[in-house]
N, C-alpha and C positions, 0 to 999 in steps of 0.2 A: 650576493645580497640576499637572494631567496634562501640560501643555506643559513645565513645569519638569522633571518626572520624565523625559520623553522626551529633553530636552536633556542632562540629567545622564547618562542611559544612553549617548547618542551620544558625549559627551566621554570617558566611561570606555572606550567601545569603540575610539575613535581611539587612546587611550593604549595599549590592549592590542595593537592591530594592529601598532604600532611594534616590539613585541617579537618579531614573527614574522620571523626572520632579520634583514634590514635593514628600514629604514623603507620604506613603500610609495611608489612613484613618485607615485601619486595615489589619493585616496579621494573619492568623490562620494556623497552621500546624497540621497534624495528621499522624501517621504511619499506613498505610493501611495494609501492609504485610512487613516482613523483606525485605529490599531493595526497598520499594516503599513508597514515601512520597507524601501526598496530601496537596497542599497549596491553600488557598482561599485568594485573594487579592482584597480589595475594596479601590479605590482611586479616587482622583479628575479626572474629565473627562466628566461625571463619567464613570468609568470602573469597571466591575465585572469580575474578571479573576480567572480561576481555572487552576492549574498546577499540573501535575503528574510528579514526578521525579523518574526515574527507574534506578537502578543500573544494568548496562549491564553485569557486571562481576559476579553478583549473580548466583550461581548454581541452585537456586530454582526457577529462573524466565526465561521466554522466551517471546519475543515480536513477535506476529504473525499477519498476516492479515487474514480476514475471508470473504468468499464470499458465500452468500446464493443464492437460485434461485429467481431471480427477485429482487424487492425492499422490504426491511424488516427493521423495526426499529432497532436502535442500541441496545436497551435493549433486544429485541428478539434475535438478532444475538449473543449477549453475552450468553444468556441462551442456545442456540442451540449448542454452542461450549464448553459448560461446562460439564465435565464428571469426573469420578473417576481419581484422580491423574493428572488432567488437568483442574484446576479450573480457570475460567475467573475472575481475580482480578478486572480488569477495562477495559474499552473500550471507544474509541472515533469514531465518524464518520470519514470516510477517503476521498476517491477520489470523484471528480465531476463525474456526471453520466448523462446518457440520460434517460429522463422520458419515451421516446418511447420504447427503447430497454431494459431498465433496466440494462445496462452494464456500468461499469466504463469507463471513457474516456482515461485513461492512463494505463500503464502496471502494472500488479499485479502478484506477486509471493506468493504462499501460501504453506508453508512447503516444500520448495525446488522445486515447480512445477509451471510453468506458468499457471495462470488462464486466462490471456488475455495479448496479446503482439503484438506490431507492431512497425514500425519505428516512432520515435517521437523526438521532440526537446525540450521536457519539462523536468523539474527537477523531480527526484524521490529520495525517501529515500530507501536505501537497507541495510540489515543486514545479514552478512554471518553466517555460521554454528557455528562460534566461538563467536558470539555476537558482532562483530565489525561493526559499522555503516559506511555507505558511502553516499555521496550525489552528484549526477551528472545528466546529461541529458542522462539517460540510454535508449538505443534503442535496439530493437531485432536484434540479429545477429544469423542466423540459416540457416541450409542447410540439404538436403537429398542427399545421394550418392547411387545410385543403384549398384548392384553387378558388373555390366558391364556398365560403363559409367562415366560421370563427375558428380560433385556436382552441385545441383540446389538450388538456394536460396529459403528458406521458407519465405514468405512475412509477415505472421501473424500467430498467434495462437488464435483460437476460434473467429475469426473475420468474417465479411461478405465476400462473394466471389466476386472477381473482375477479369475482363478479363486479361489473360496473367499473372496469379499469382498462387502461391501454398500456401494453407492454411492447417495447422495442427489443428485437432480437438481432444480434450481430454475429459475426464469425466466431466470436468467443463463446457461443452457446455450445461448447464442446464439439464432438465430432458430428453430431446430428441433433436437430431440435425437434421435439415432439410438440405439435401445436394443438393438443387436445383441449377441450373446454368449449363452453358455449360462446361462440363469437365468430368473427370473420378475420381472415388474414390477407395481407397485401404485401407483395414483394416489391421492395424499393431499390433503386440504384442511385449512387451518387452521381449527380448530373453536373460534372465539372467541378465539384467541390471535393475537399479532403476533410477527413475527420478532424475536428478542432473543438475543444471545449470552450464554450462561451460565444461561439459564432453561430449565426443562422445558416443552415445548409440548404441547398436546393437538391431535392431528390425526386426522381421520376418514378411514377407508379408503373411498373412493367408487367405485373401480373396480379390477379386476385384468385382466391381459391386454390392456392398452392397445396401440394400434398401434405398430409399430416406429419410426415417425417422427411426432412430435407437438410442438405448442407447449404451453408450460407457463405458466399464469396466475401473476400475482404472489403470489396467496394460496394457491398450490398447490405441490406437489412430487411427484416420482415417485421411488419407491424401487426400485432394481434389486438383487435378491438372487441371488447366484450359486448354482451347484449343488454347491459344495464341502461337505465333511463338517462343517465348523464352522458353516455358515450355512443350509444347505438346510432344516433343520427349521423355520426361521422362515417359510418359504414357506407351510407348512400352518397356522401359527399366526396369520397375518394373514388376516382374513376381511372381506369387503365389509360395511359397516355398523358395524364395530367402531370404537371410539376407541382410538388407540394413543398412547403417550407417546414423544416425540422430544426428546433433549437434544443441543444443538449448543453446544459450548464450546471452551475452549482449555486447554492444559497448558503452563505454569502457568495457573491459572484467574484471569482478570480478567473480571468480569461487566459486561455492558452496554457492550461495546466498540462504538463507532460507526464507527471507521476503523482499518484495518490494511493495511500494505503491507510486503512483504519485499524483501530485497536479497541480495547475496553479499559477505560480509565485514563484520564489526563493526570500527569504527574506534576508538571510545572506549567505555569502560565505567566509570562513576563517576569521571570525571576522569583516567583513565589510558589510554594508548594500548594497543591490543590487540597482543599478540605475533604474529609470523608463524606460529609453531607452533600457536597457538590457532586462528587463522583457517583453517589447513589442515583442522581438524576440521569446518569449515563447508563443506568441498569447495571451498576457494579455493586455487589453486595459487600457488607462490612467484613464478613469472614474472609473474603477474597482480598480485601484491602489490607487486613491486619496480619494475615498468615504469611510466613516465609515460603516462597516457592522459587524454583528456577524461573528466571525472568528474561525476556527479550524486550528491549525498549530503545527508543530513538528520540533524538532531540537536536536542537541547533542552538548556536550561541547568540549573544545579544545583537551582534551586527549582521547576523544571518549569512555568514560566510563559511561556517564550518558545520558539518553534519557529524553527529556522534551516534554510531551504531553500537549498541551495548548488549552483552549477555552476561548473566551471573548464574553460575551453576548452583544446583540445590538438590536436596534430598540425598546428600552424600556426606560422609564424614569430613571430607576436605572442604566442603562448602554447603552451608545450610540453605542458601537462597535468601531473598530479601522481601520485605513488605514494602508498601508504597512509601512510607516515611523514610525508610532506609534508601530506597532508590532516589527520592528527592534530595536527601542530604548528600548522597554521593554525587549526583549530577550537578548540584549547585557548587560543590567543591572543585569541580573541573571546568566550571565556566559555562555550563549549559543553562539556557534561558527559558526555553519551551521544550516540553517533552511529553510523549504519550507512551503508554504501555501496550506492547504487542502481545501475541500469544506466547505463553511461557510453558511451564511444566515440562513434559517430555518432548515438546516441540522445540525447545530452546536449542538452537544450533548456530554456530558461526563457522563459515567456510572461507578459507583464504587460499587461492590458487589450488582448488580441488581438495584441500585437506581440512578436516575438522580440527579446530584449534581449542575448542572447549570440551566438556565431558557431558554429553546428553544423559539425562537421568533414567530413561527407560532401560530396563534390563535387556531388552532386545536391541538396544542401540538407537541409532537415528530414526526419528519418526517421520513418516510421509506427511506432508502438509499441503495446504491449498494454494499458497502463493509465497513469494519471497521478495525481499528488497535487496537489490544487487548494485554493486559499484562496477561500472563499466569503463574499461580503457578503450578509448577511440583511436583509430588509425595507428595502432600499435604494432602492426605487422602480423606475424604468425599467430595462430590461435594459441592461447595459453595452455600450458601443460602442467 
């Protein structure tokens, strides 16, 4: 029965793709794993497109983000996250990033914990613990409440320090975190809680005045409180030995998010292409929207059961790349309902079972990136090779 449903889905998909401008020159499909289909599409443009279709209801699969220390190639990130009963079936590059800091520019959640977060007006893909996807302008909503005192907003997670702000640092703050800046620092420990988006956590204050450079354990955090007028009072209200409440969530609120990754520019919202003027509000310029580039993009269908991970090659004779309207037209033709643009250009890479299946545009080959979006096979036995 499941095979019949897969065949029906593929036949429907073939018919839909033919509506995208002219019929494709070629379409090839292969079953990567149960619940994962790889499509290679070559058509006039010229466009060379690779699509991974993931069944979000499959119990053997999970979609995760991955964050290494610094900038690391997509193939290497896939290898690092591959282990017994947690095989990396496939991966694509994810968010835009800073070459200087090596950090993604948008919010990221990995296995239910913020890797990086701040206030933002850009669109993100989120997937909750039940595998349901969401797409919205997810921004950080967080606070800390001392034992005696009011709740103080947490402005960012693992971000740089700014005057009159509070920043929470976790184990994702690379190998060691430098707590320079005018403020005070408090070391916190999860007091019987586990990291969970949208839940209020109990954390114990175990030390203050920790060294300027330190490693943070996975069940700990460090709170940096600046000296500004809005937050400095919290310095006196946090005492070693106290239990404080910490809320880490999103606005709009979606509880128990397991996976989140951001991009630059929304492509589709509820089955409609996003206008250029709307995308400018996400700090996306017109030239970027109109130009053809190699692109990496992700979306899901109308009933939120299938995730589409897509790359289109560019800056090559065999494939020119796409602009936003072309991405929207293509995605609508294969049944995608909501979609966001991820980092493209020389970053665009799709890996399936350790092998790059597209053609990265940089002359030096695959580019190191800040994070990846990965399809994970659970309880699948030996590590994938």
